[in-house]
N, CA, C and O atoms as a printed pandas DataFrame, in Angstrom:
     atom_number atom_name residue_name chain_id  residue_number  x_coord  y_coord  z_coord
0              1         N          MET        A               1  -16.028   15.289    2.946
1              2        CA          MET        A               1  -14.984   14.694    3.610
2              3         C          MET        A               1  -15.436   14.235    4.896
3              4         O          MET        A               1  -15.082   13.147    5.350
4              5         N          ARG        A               2  -16.308   15.129    5.578
5              6        CA          ARG        A               2  -16.834   14.591    6.970
6              7         C          ARG        A               2  -17.633   13.416    6.701
7              8         O          ARG        A               2  -17.494   12.439    7.437
8              9         N          GLU        A               3  -18.432   13.390    5.763
9             10        CA          GLU        A               3  -19.108   12.156    5.567
10            11         C          GLU        A               3  -18.269   10.882    5.333
11            12         O          GLU        A               3  -18.606    9.784    5.775
12            13         N          ARG        A               4  -17.154   11.101    4.609
13            14        CA          ARG        A               4  -16.101   10.058    4.543
14            15         C          ARG        A               4  -15.740    9.417    5.750
15            16         O          ARG        A               4  -15.758    8.205    5.961
16            17         N          HIS        A               5  -15.365   10.450    6.639
17            18        CA          HIS        A               5  -14.945    9.990    8.081
18            19         C          HIS        A               5  -15.931    9.320    8.872
19            20         O          HIS        A               5  -15.649    8.419    9.662
20            21         N          ARG        A               6  -17.165    9.779    8.652
21            22        CA          ARG        A               6  -18.322    8.960    9.220
22            23         C          ARG        A               6  -18.374    7.561    8.809
23            24         O          ARG        A               6  -18.404    6.606    9.585
24            25         N          ARG        A               7  -18.383    7.502    7.482
25            26        CA          ARG        A               7  -18.515    6.024    6.956
26            27         C          ARG        A               7  -17.282    5.210    7.354
27            28         O          ARG        A               7  -17.552    4.082    7.768
28            29         N          GLU        A               8  -15.991    5.539    7.317
29            30        CA          GLU        A               8  -15.027    4.826    7.703
30            31         C          GLU        A               8  -14.909    4.501    9.185
31            32         O          GLU        A               8  -14.430    3.433    9.564
32            33         N          ARG        A               9  -15.361    5.453   10.028
33            34        CA          ARG        A               9  -15.433    5.349   11.536
34            35         C          ARG        A               9  -16.358    4.037   11.686
35            36         O          ARG        A               9  -16.070    3.045   12.356
36            37         N          ALA        A              10  -17.454    4.221   10.973
37            38        CA          ALA        A              10  -18.551    3.096   11.220
38            39         C          ALA        A              10  -18.146    1.682   10.782
39            40         O          ALA        A              10  -18.643    0.701   11.334
40            41         N          VAL        A              11  -17.377    1.588    9.936
41            42        CA          VAL        A              11  -16.927    0.212    9.595
42            43         C          VAL        A              11  -15.565   -0.239   10.083
43            44         O          VAL        A              11  -15.103   -1.334    9.761
44            45         N          ALA        A              12  -14.802    0.791   11.019
45            46        CA          ALA        A              12  -13.662    0.333   11.616
46            47         C          ALA        A              12  -13.863   -0.605   12.683
47            48         O          ALA        A              12  -14.865   -0.552   13.397
48            49         N          VAL        A              13  -12.826   -1.586   12.846
49            50        CA          VAL        A              13  -12.831   -2.491   13.867
50            51         C          VAL        A              13  -12.842   -1.715   15.200
51            52         O          VAL        A              13  -12.426   -0.559   15.263
52            53         N          SER        A              14  -13.307   -2.353   16.213
53            54        CA          SER        A              14  -13.378   -1.802   17.579
54            55         C          SER        A              14  -11.886   -1.683   18.088
55            56         O          SER        A              14  -10.962   -2.346   17.617
56            57         N          LEU        A              15  -11.763   -0.749   19.118
57            58        CA          LEU        A              15  -10.479   -0.513   19.750
58            59         C          LEU        A              15   -9.973   -1.726   20.446
59            60         O          LEU        A              15   -8.790   -2.065   20.458
60            61         N          GLY        A              16  -10.956   -2.359   21.028
61            62        CA          GLY        A              16  -10.617   -3.711   21.941
62            63         C          GLY        A              16  -10.124   -4.720   20.964
63            64         O          GLY        A              16   -9.154   -5.423   21.246
64            65         N          LYS        A              17  -10.732   -4.818   19.859
65            66        CA          LYS        A              17  -10.141   -6.025   18.927
66            67         C          LYS        A              17   -8.858   -5.566   18.353
67            68         O          LYS        A              17   -7.870   -6.299   18.376
68            69         N          ARG        A              18   -8.834   -4.255   17.787
69            70        CA          ARG        A              18   -7.518   -3.932   17.204
70            71         C          ARG        A              18   -6.165   -3.842   18.200
71            72         O          ARG        A              18   -5.045   -4.265   17.913
72            73         N          TYR        A              19   -6.539   -3.229   19.350
73            74        CA          TYR        A              19   -5.408   -3.072   20.429
74            75         C          TYR        A              19   -5.877   -3.627   21.682
75            76         O          TYR        A              19   -6.137   -2.859   22.608
76            77         N          PRO        A              20   -6.024   -4.972   21.820
77            78        CA          PRO        A              20   -6.600   -5.572   23.074
78            79         C          PRO        A              20   -5.749   -5.244   24.310
79            80         O          PRO        A              20   -6.198   -5.470   25.434
80            81         N          GLN        A              21   -4.590   -4.742   24.134
81            82        CA          GLN        A              21   -3.649   -4.547   25.334
82            83         C          GLN        A              21   -4.012   -3.078   25.990
83            84         O          GLN        A              21   -3.498   -2.692   27.040
84            85         N          PHE        A              22   -4.927   -2.342   25.261
85            86        CA          PHE        A              22   -5.318   -1.023   25.774
86            87         C          PHE        A              22   -6.622   -1.206   26.342
87            88         O          PHE        A              22   -7.536   -1.742   25.716
88            89         N          ALA        A              23   -6.748   -0.696   27.726
89            90        CA          ALA        A              23   -8.118   -0.555   28.250
90            91         C          ALA        A              23   -8.687    0.812   27.874
91            92         O          ALA        A              23   -9.908    0.969   27.865
92            93         N          SER        A              24   -7.901    1.750   27.580
93            94        CA          SER        A              24   -8.513    2.907   27.050
94            95         C          SER        A              24   -7.300    3.799   26.481
95            96         O          SER        A              24   -6.114    3.626   26.763
96            97         N          LEU        A              25   -7.797    4.733   25.670
97            98        CA          LEU        A              25   -6.776    5.751   25.107
98            99         C          LEU        A              25   -7.314    7.108   25.444
99           100         O          LEU        A              25   -8.491    7.445   25.323
100          101         N          ARG        A              26   -6.312    7.862   25.887
101          102        CA          ARG        A              26   -6.946    9.421   26.251
102          103         C          ARG        A              26   -6.073   10.115   25.177
103          104         O          ARG        A              26   -4.856    9.956   25.077
104          105         N          LEU        A              27   -6.890   10.959   24.331
105          106        CA          LEU        A              27   -6.320   11.783   23.389
106          107         C          LEU        A              27   -6.426   13.215   23.770
107          108         O          LEU        A              27   -7.527   13.693   24.041
108          109         N          GLU        A              28   -5.363   13.911   23.803
109          110        CA          GLU        A              28   -5.394   15.372   24.123
110          111         C          GLU        A              28   -4.808   16.265   22.714
111          112         O          GLU        A              28   -3.716   16.115   22.166
112          113         N          PHE        A              29   -5.716   17.057   22.404
113          114        CA          PHE        A              29   -5.504   17.846   21.294
114          115         C          PHE        A              29   -5.321   19.403   21.671
115          116         O          PHE        A              29   -6.089   19.967   22.451
116          117         N          LYS        A              30   -4.273   20.025   21.068
117          118        CA          LYS        A              30   -4.015   21.423   21.272
118          119         C          LYS        A              30   -3.756   21.922   19.903
119          120         O          LYS        A              30   -2.867   21.384   19.243
120          121         N          TYR        A              31   -4.502   22.979   19.377
121          122        CA          TYR        A              31   -4.341   23.653   18.161
122          123         C          TYR        A              31   -3.346   24.813   18.114
123          124         O          TYR        A              31   -3.185   25.508   19.117
124          125         N          GLU        A              32   -2.695   25.037   17.024
125          126        CA          GLU        A              32   -1.787   26.195   16.920
126          127         C          GLU        A              32   -2.132   26.756   15.529
127          128         O          GLU        A              32   -2.235   25.924   14.628
128          129         N          ASP        A              33   -2.318   28.011   15.240
129          130        CA          ASP        A              33   -2.573   28.729   14.119
130          131         C          ASP        A              33   -2.031   30.174   14.153
131          132         O          ASP        A              33   -1.903   30.729   15.244
132          133         N          ALA        A              34   -1.735   30.749   13.110
133          134        CA          ALA        A              34   -1.325   32.088   13.178
134          135         C          ALA        A              34   -2.487   33.108   12.935
135          136         O          ALA        A              34   -2.334   34.330   12.916
136          137         N          GLY        A              35   -3.697   32.427   12.749
137          138        CA          GLY        A              35   -4.848   33.326   12.602
138          139         C          GLY        A              35   -5.445   33.795   14.125
139          140         O          GLY        A              35   -5.005   33.386   15.200
140          141         N          PRO        A              36   -6.486   34.695   13.951
141          142        CA          PRO        A              36   -7.016   35.209   15.308
142          143         C          PRO        A              36   -7.861   34.266   16.038
143          144         O          PRO        A              36   -8.024   34.451   17.244
144          145         N          PHE        A              37   -8.438   33.243   15.431
145          146        CA          PHE        A              37   -9.305   32.268   16.194
146          147         C          PHE        A              37   -8.858   30.790   16.051
147          148         O          PHE        A              37   -9.052   30.120   15.037
148          149         N          THR        A              38   -8.278   30.381   17.101
149          150        CA          THR        A              38   -7.597   29.078   17.169
150          151         C          THR        A              38   -8.618   28.188   17.877
151          152         O          THR        A              38   -9.111   28.549   18.946
152          153         N          PRO        A              39   -8.967   26.941   17.250
153          154        CA          PRO        A              39   -9.973   26.111   17.996
154          155         C          PRO        A              39   -9.406   25.716   19.500
155          156         O          PRO        A              39   -8.218   25.585   19.794
156          157         N          SER        A              40  -10.466   25.569   20.323
157          158        CA          SER        A              40  -10.239   25.106   21.699
158          159         C          SER        A              40   -9.588   23.714   21.802
159          160         O          SER        A              40   -9.817   22.808   21.001
160          161         N          PRO        A              41   -8.800   23.626   22.805
161          162        CA          PRO        A              41   -8.194   22.313   23.098
162          163         C          PRO        A              41   -9.221   21.312   23.213
163          164         O          PRO        A              41  -10.360   21.705   23.466
164          165         N          GLN        A              42   -8.981   19.969   23.055
165          166        CA          GLN        A              42  -10.012   18.836   23.092
166          167         C          GLN        A              42   -9.320   17.695   23.900
167          168         O          GLN        A              42   -8.122   17.414   23.867
168          169         N          VAL        A              43  -10.169   17.172   24.536
169          170        CA          VAL        A              43   -9.695   15.827   25.340
170          171         C          VAL        A              43  -10.810   14.672   24.969
171          172         O          VAL        A              43  -12.012   14.924   25.053
172          173         N          SER        A              44  -10.323   13.400   24.556
173          174        CA          SER        A              44  -11.260   12.334   24.373
174          175         C          SER        A              44  -10.687   11.085   24.985
175          176         O          SER        A              44   -9.473   10.888   25.040
176          177         N          GLU        A              45  -11.588   10.248   25.444
177          178        CA          GLU        A              45  -11.314    9.076   26.054
178          179         C          GLU        A              45  -11.971    8.025   25.281
179          180         O          GLU        A              45  -13.191    7.979   25.121
180          181         N          LEU        A              46  -11.005    7.047   24.727
181          182        CA          LEU        A              46  -11.675    5.953   23.939
182          183         C          LEU        A              46  -11.621    4.748   24.707
183          184         O          LEU        A              46  -10.610    4.488   25.360
184          185         N          HIS        A              47  -12.548    4.037   24.694
185          186        CA          HIS        A              47  -12.754    2.621   25.377
186          187         C          HIS        A              47  -12.786    1.537   24.371
187          188         O          HIS        A              47  -12.868    1.831   23.178
188          189         N          PRO        A              48  -12.724    0.263   24.776
189          190        CA          PRO        A              48  -12.839   -0.887   23.892
190          191         C          PRO        A              48  -13.843   -0.973   22.812
191          192         O          PRO        A              48  -13.499   -1.421   21.718
192          193         N          PRO        A              49  -15.132   -0.559   23.038
193          194        CA          PRO        A              49  -16.160   -0.575   22.082
194          195         C          PRO        A              49  -15.957    0.487   21.084
195          196         O          PRO        A              49  -16.561    0.337   20.022
196          197         N          ALA        A              50  -15.270    1.461   21.215
197          198        CA          ALA        A              50  -15.089    2.710   20.420
198          199         C          ALA        A              50  -14.371    2.116   19.020
199          200         O          ALA        A              50  -13.694    1.088   19.036
200          201         N          SER        A              51  -14.582    2.806   17.963
201          202        CA          SER        A              51  -13.883    2.413   16.707
202          203         C          SER        A              51  -12.453    2.813   16.803
203          204         O          SER        A              51  -12.121    3.902   17.272
204          205         N          ALA        A              52  -11.579    1.900   16.343
205          206        CA          ALA        A              52  -10.157    2.078   16.210
206          207         C          ALA        A              52   -9.987    2.905   14.877
207          208         O          ALA        A              52   -9.546    2.408   13.840
208          209         N          TYR        A              53  -10.347    4.102   15.000
209          210        CA          TYR        A              53  -10.223    5.080   13.781
210          211         C          TYR        A              53   -9.659    6.408   14.271
211          212         O          TYR        A              53  -10.276    7.091   15.088
212          213         N          PHE        A              54   -8.472    6.771   13.760
213          214        CA          PHE        A              54   -7.755    7.784   14.336
214          215         C          PHE        A              54   -7.417    8.962   13.324
215          216         O          PHE        A              54   -6.422    9.671   13.466
216          217         N          ALA        A              55   -8.343    9.110   12.277
217          218        CA          ALA        A              55   -8.374   10.238   11.535
218          219         C          ALA        A              55   -9.448   11.322   11.995
219          220         O          ALA        A              55  -10.616   10.984   12.188
220          221         N          PHE        A              56   -9.077   12.446   12.139
221          222        CA          PHE        A              56   -9.865   13.551   12.668
222          223         C          PHE        A              56  -10.103   14.792   11.796
223          224         O          PHE        A              56   -9.133   15.500   11.525
224          225         N          PRO        A              57  -11.231   15.084   11.371
225          226        CA          PRO        A              57  -11.299   16.203   10.545
226          227         C          PRO        A              57  -10.895   17.516   11.164
227          228         O          PRO        A              57  -11.043   17.707   12.371
228          229         N          CYS        A              58  -10.409   18.386   10.389
229          230        CA          CYS        A              58  -10.027   19.833   10.767
230          231         C          CYS        A              58  -11.280   20.469   11.457
231          232         O          CYS        A              58  -12.409   20.387   10.973
232          233         N          PRO        A              59  -11.005   21.070   12.551
233          234        CA          PRO        A              59  -12.138   21.697   13.206
234          235         C          PRO        A              59  -12.728   22.854   12.453
235          236         O          PRO        A              59  -13.856   23.272   12.715
236          237         N          TYR        A              60  -11.892   23.423   11.425
237          238        CA          TYR        A              60  -12.433   24.631   10.628
238          239         C          TYR        A              60  -13.499   24.198    9.780
239          240         O          TYR        A              60  -13.291   23.232    9.045
240          241         N          ASP        A              61  -14.583   24.757    9.773
241          242        CA          ASP        A              61  -15.802   24.396    8.932
242          243         C          ASP        A              61  -15.497   24.581    7.455
243          244         O          ASP        A              61  -16.041   23.903    6.584
244          245         N          ASP        A              62  -14.610   25.522    7.216
245          246        CA          ASP        A              62  -14.365   25.753    5.734
246          247         C          ASP        A              62  -13.115   24.965    5.207
247          248         O          ASP        A              62  -12.612   25.258    4.122
248          249         N          CYS        A              63  -12.654   24.020    5.951
249          250        CA          CYS        A              63  -11.422   23.183    5.555
250          251         C          CYS        A              63  -11.827   21.886    5.138
251          252         O          CYS        A              63  -12.787   21.365    5.705
252          253         N          ASP        A              64  -11.168   21.233    4.132
253          254        CA          ASP        A              64  -11.445   19.928    3.600
254          255         C          ASP        A              64  -10.437   18.847    4.286
255          256         O          ASP        A              64  -10.470   17.643    4.030
256          257         N          GLY        A              65   -9.593   19.425    5.138
257          258        CA          GLY        A              65   -8.505   18.361    5.546
258          259         C          GLY        A              65   -8.677   17.686    6.853
259          260         O          GLY        A              65   -9.695   17.877    7.517
260          261         N          ASP        A              66   -7.714   16.895    7.254
261          262        CA          ASP        A              66   -7.836   16.106    8.593
262          263         C          ASP        A              66   -6.509   16.074    9.179
263          264         O          ASP        A              66   -5.565   16.697    8.692
264          265         N          PHE        A              67   -6.424   15.317   10.270
265          266        CA          PHE        A              67   -5.178   14.892   11.070
266          267         C          PHE        A              67   -5.301   13.372   11.228
267          268         O          PHE        A              67   -6.284   12.851   11.755
268          269         N          ASP        A              68   -4.304   12.718   10.768
269          270        CA          ASP        A              68   -4.404   11.227   10.934
270          271         C          ASP        A              68   -3.273   10.864   11.764
271          272         O          ASP        A              68   -2.106   11.006   11.398
272          273         N          LEU        A              69   -3.699   10.301   13.106
273          274        CA          LEU        A              69   -2.872    9.727   14.138
274          275         C          LEU        A              69   -2.650    8.176   14.094
275          276         O          LEU        A              69   -2.054    7.538   14.962
276          277         N          THR        A              70   -3.186    7.687   13.012
277          278        CA          THR        A              70   -3.083    6.161   12.912
278          279         C          THR        A              70   -1.594    5.721   13.104
279          280         O          THR        A              70   -1.329    4.859   13.942
280          281         N          THR        A              71   -0.639    6.289   12.357
281          282        CA          THR        A              71    0.570    5.815   12.256
282          283         C          THR        A              71    1.294    5.913   13.745
283          284         O          THR        A              71    1.950    5.005   14.256
284          285         N          ALA        A              72    1.061    7.070   14.265
285          286        CA          ALA        A              72    1.630    7.360   15.634
286          287         C          ALA        A              72    1.001    6.212   16.660
287          288         O          ALA        A              72    1.748    5.694   17.490
288          289         N          ILE        A              73   -0.203    5.886   16.586
289          290        CA          ILE        A              73   -0.825    5.081   17.574
290          291         C          ILE        A              73   -0.401    3.707   17.296
291          292         O          ILE        A              73   -0.197    2.962   18.255
292          293         N          GLU        A              74   -0.239    3.265   16.048
293          294        CA          GLU        A              74    0.271    1.904   15.560
294          295         C          GLU        A              74    1.719    1.897   16.075
295          296         O          GLU        A              74    2.032    0.858   16.657
296          297         N          ALA        A              75    2.554    2.732   15.992
297          298        CA          ALA        A              75    3.810    2.794   16.391
298          299         C          ALA        A              75    4.037    2.672   17.958
299          300         O          ALA        A              75    4.934    2.021   18.493
300          301         N          MET        A              76    3.093    3.391   18.569
301          302        CA          MET        A              76    3.144    3.228   20.011
302          303         C          MET        A              76    2.794    1.734   20.422
303          304         O          MET        A              76    3.491    1.186   21.275
304          305         N          SER        A              77    1.779    1.093   19.861
305          306        CA          SER        A              77    1.525   -0.262   20.190
306          307         C          SER        A              77    2.460   -1.187   19.857
307          308         O          SER        A              77    2.747   -2.058   20.679
308          309         N          VAL        A              78    3.066   -1.143   18.631
309          310        CA          VAL        A              78    4.142   -2.011   18.183
310          311         C          VAL        A              78    5.335   -2.125   19.164
311          312         O          VAL        A              78    5.927   -3.168   19.444
312          313         N          ALA        A              79    5.590   -0.902   19.634
313          314        CA          ALA        A              79    6.874   -0.595   20.533
314          315         C          ALA        A              79    6.525   -1.014   21.931
315          316         O          ALA        A              79    7.415   -1.049   22.781
316          317         N          GLY        A              80    5.238   -1.345   22.237
317          318        CA          GLY        A              80    4.713   -1.576   23.641
318          319         C          GLY        A              80    4.808   -0.420   24.456
319          320         O          GLY        A              80    5.024   -0.529   25.663
320          321         N          GLN        A              81    4.652    0.785   23.847
321          322        CA          GLN        A              81    4.591    2.076   24.802
322          323         C          GLN        A              81    3.255    2.359   25.123
323          324         O          GLN        A              81    2.284    1.904   24.519
324          325         N          ARG        A              82    3.218    3.218   26.211
325          326        CA          ARG        A              82    1.843    3.524   26.693
326          327         C          ARG        A              82    1.563    4.915   26.479
327          328         O          ARG        A              82    0.510    5.426   26.861
328          329         N          GLN        A              83    2.542    5.598   25.831
329          330        CA          GLN        A              83    2.095    7.022   25.423
330          331         C          GLN        A              83    3.179    7.529   24.172
331          332         O          GLN        A              83    4.320    7.151   23.903
332          333         N          CYS        A              84    2.370    8.459   23.601
333          334        CA          CYS        A              84    3.133    9.158   22.387
334          335         C          CYS        A              84    2.681   10.598   22.235
335          336         O          CYS        A              84    1.589   10.963   22.671
336          337         N          SER        A              85    3.480   11.376   21.645
337          338        CA          SER        A              85    3.003   12.724   21.340
338          339         C          SER        A              85    3.752   13.281   20.141
339          340         O          SER        A              85    4.759   12.734   19.691
340          341         N          GLY        A              86    3.275   14.278   19.693
341          342        CA          GLY        A              86    3.808   14.954   18.449
342          343         C          GLY        A              86    2.960   15.972   17.957
343          344         O          GLY        A              86    2.144   16.542   18.681
344          345         N          HIS        A              87    3.137   16.255   16.609
345          346        CA          HIS        A              87    2.354   17.355   16.055
346          347         C          HIS        A              87    2.270   16.940   14.543
347          348         O          HIS        A              87    3.188   16.348   13.975
348          349         N          VAL        A              88    1.081   17.303   13.936
349          350        CA          VAL        A              88    0.757   17.136   12.537
350          351         C          VAL        A              88    0.140   18.315   11.887
351          352         O          VAL        A              88   -0.637   18.990   12.562
352          353         N          LYS        A              89    0.367   18.617   10.777
353          354        CA          LYS        A              89   -0.061   19.636    9.988
354          355         C          LYS        A              89   -1.542   19.346    9.328
355          356         O          LYS        A              89   -1.735   18.219    8.873
356          357         N          CYS        A              90   -2.492   20.232    9.267
357          358        CA          CYS        A              90   -3.722   19.825    8.710
358          359         C          CYS        A              90   -3.293   19.627    7.096
359          360         O          CYS        A              90   -2.461   20.356    6.555
360          361         N          THR        A              91   -3.928   18.628    6.471
361          362        CA          THR        A              91   -3.731   18.080    5.050
362          363         C          THR        A              91   -4.622   19.042    4.183
363          364         O          THR        A              91   -4.430   19.024    2.967
364          365         N          GLY        A              92   -5.564   19.869    4.692
365          366        CA          GLY        A              92   -6.483   20.452    3.797
366          367         C          GLY        A              92   -6.300   21.813    3.360
367          368         O          GLY        A              92   -5.251   22.419    3.576
368          369         N          HIS        A              93   -7.253   22.302    2.770
369          370        CA          HIS        A              93   -7.208   23.586    2.160
370          371         C          HIS        A              93   -8.543   24.346    2.685
371          372         O          HIS        A              93   -9.565   23.715    2.956
372          373         N          ARG        A              94   -8.443   25.810    2.810
373          374        CA          ARG        A              94   -9.611   26.479    3.371
374          375         C          ARG        A              94  -10.019   27.436    2.184
375          376         O          ARG        A              94   -9.223   27.880    1.357
376          377         N          SER        A              95  -11.322   27.678    2.220
377          378        CA          SER        A              95  -11.880   28.684    1.408
378          379         C          SER        A              95  -11.549   30.026    1.727
379          380         O          SER        A              95  -11.680   30.449    2.876
380          381         N          VAL        A              96  -11.120   30.744    0.770
381          382        CA          VAL        A              96  -10.715   32.228    1.045
382          383         C          VAL        A              96  -11.379   32.955   -0.193
383          384         O          VAL        A              96  -11.914   32.349   -1.121
384          385         N          ASP        A              97  -11.277   34.321   -0.090
385          386        CA          ASP        A              97  -11.994   35.230   -1.061
386          387         C          ASP        A              97  -11.768   34.794   -2.418
387          388         O          ASP        A              97  -12.757   34.796   -3.151
388          389         N          LYS        A              98  -10.561   34.385   -2.942
389          390        CA          LYS        A              98  -10.465   34.169   -4.211
390          391         C          LYS        A              98   -9.995   32.638   -4.474
391          392         O          LYS        A              98   -9.104   32.334   -5.268
392          393         N          GLY        A              99  -10.638   31.842   -3.785
393          394        CA          GLY        A              99  -10.333   30.396   -4.061
394          395         C          GLY        A              99   -9.871   29.728   -2.641
395          396         O          GLY        A              99  -10.298   30.095   -1.546
396          397         N          LYS        A             100   -8.977   28.743   -2.844
397          398        CA          LYS        A             100   -8.604   28.215   -1.634
398          399         C          LYS        A             100   -7.065   28.234   -1.273
399          400         O          LYS        A             100   -6.197   28.316   -2.142
400          401         N          SER        A             101   -6.810   28.155    0.021
401          402        CA          SER        A             101   -5.412   28.175    0.397
402          403         C          SER        A             101   -5.141   27.177    1.445
403          404         O          SER        A             101   -6.064   26.660    2.073
404          405         N          ASP        A             102   -3.885   26.886    1.658
405          406        CA          ASP        A             102   -3.464   25.804    2.449
406          407         C          ASP        A             102   -3.972   26.031    4.034
407          408         O          ASP        A             102   -3.928   27.166    4.510
408          409         N          CYS        A             103   -4.375   25.086    4.691
409          410        CA          CYS        A             103   -4.787   25.345    6.080
410          411         C          CYS        A             103   -3.437   25.327    6.951
411          412         O          CYS        A             103   -2.578   24.447    6.898
412          413         N          ASP        A             104   -3.423   26.413    7.722
413          414        CA          ASP        A             104   -2.197   26.447    8.473
414          415         C          ASP        A             104   -2.302   25.864    9.973
415          416         O          ASP        A             104   -1.437   26.088   10.820
416          417         N          LEU        A             105   -3.324   25.181   10.181
417          418        CA          LEU        A             105   -3.669   24.672   11.457
418          419         C          LEU        A             105   -2.706   23.564   11.950
419          420         O          LEU        A             105   -2.730   22.581   11.209
420          421         N          THR        A             106   -1.914   23.467   12.943
421          422        CA          THR        A             106   -1.235   22.380   13.428
422          423         C          THR        A             106   -1.813   21.774   14.737
423          424         O          THR        A             106   -2.265   22.427   15.677
424          425         N          LEU        A             107   -1.735   20.555   14.658
425          426        CA          LEU        A             107   -2.290   19.765   15.959
426          427         C          LEU        A             107   -1.209   19.269   16.581
427          428         O          LEU        A             107   -0.424   18.494   16.035
428          429         N          ARG        A             108   -1.086   19.750   17.938
429          430        CA          ARG        A             108   -0.125   19.074   18.803
430          431         C          ARG        A             108   -0.988   18.047   19.667
431          432         O          ARG        A             108   -1.904   18.461   20.378
432          433         N          PHE        A             109   -0.682   16.768   19.586
433          434        CA          PHE        A             109   -1.454   15.691   20.338
434          435         C          PHE        A             109   -0.560   14.946   21.283
435          436         O          PHE        A             109    0.656   14.853   21.113
436          437         N          SER        A             110   -1.236   14.405   22.317
437          438        CA          SER        A             110   -0.686   13.490   23.283
438          439         C          SER        A             110   -1.696   12.345   23.261
439          440         O          SER        A             110   -2.903   12.580   23.206
440          441         N          VAL        A             111   -1.184   11.057   23.305
441          442        CA          VAL        A             111   -2.019   10.071   23.552
442          443         C          VAL        A             111   -1.446    9.103   24.730
443          444         O          VAL        A             111   -0.273    8.732   24.768
444          445         N          VAL        A             112   -2.259    8.811   25.511
445          446        CA          VAL        A             112   -1.752    7.893   26.699
446          447         C          VAL        A             112   -2.801    6.774   26.843
447          448         O          VAL        A             112   -4.015    6.963   26.916
448          449         N          ALA        A             113   -2.196    5.625   26.873
449          450        CA          ALA        A             113   -2.845    4.198   26.966
450          451         C          ALA        A             113   -2.871    3.823   28.330
451          452         O          ALA        A             113   -1.872    3.793   29.048
452          453         N          ARG        A             114   -4.128    3.511   28.714
453          454        CA          ARG        A             114   -4.335    2.862   30.109
454          455         C          ARG        A             114   -4.365    1.346   29.742
455          456         O          ARG        A             114   -5.104    0.984   28.826
456          457         N          THR        A             115   -3.655    0.515   30.361
457          458        CA          THR        A             115   -3.484   -0.908   30.180
458          459         C          THR        A             115   -4.248   -1.859   31.244
459          460         O          THR        A             115   -4.313   -3.072   31.043
460          461         N          GLU        A             116   -4.740   -1.339   32.222
461          462        CA          GLU        A             116   -5.372   -1.989   33.250
462          463         C          GLU        A             116   -6.870   -1.904   33.402
463          464         O          GLU        A             116   -7.431   -2.491   34.327
């Protein structure tokens, strides 16, 4: 799955071509999970040469899922907005002693576009 993300990111059009109205996108991620070890918050700043690819693998090594923010960012762009936020649940499954179980990780995200 991580290899698929690398391949798709490599062939994605650039942020500058897909969303020329954005000078940059700032993505802030905070994770929530009932387990004892929740991943640390993350912040990324994407500039025009970056890939316009918004599916991010689950940070748990034993999970095969991801978080896809494509729809949220596209809606923000179409509406002419400069920010969006929300939450998405991981789409994957984690390895456990007797097989696999749904991943309970939730991503709370905030995206802020700079237009100048």
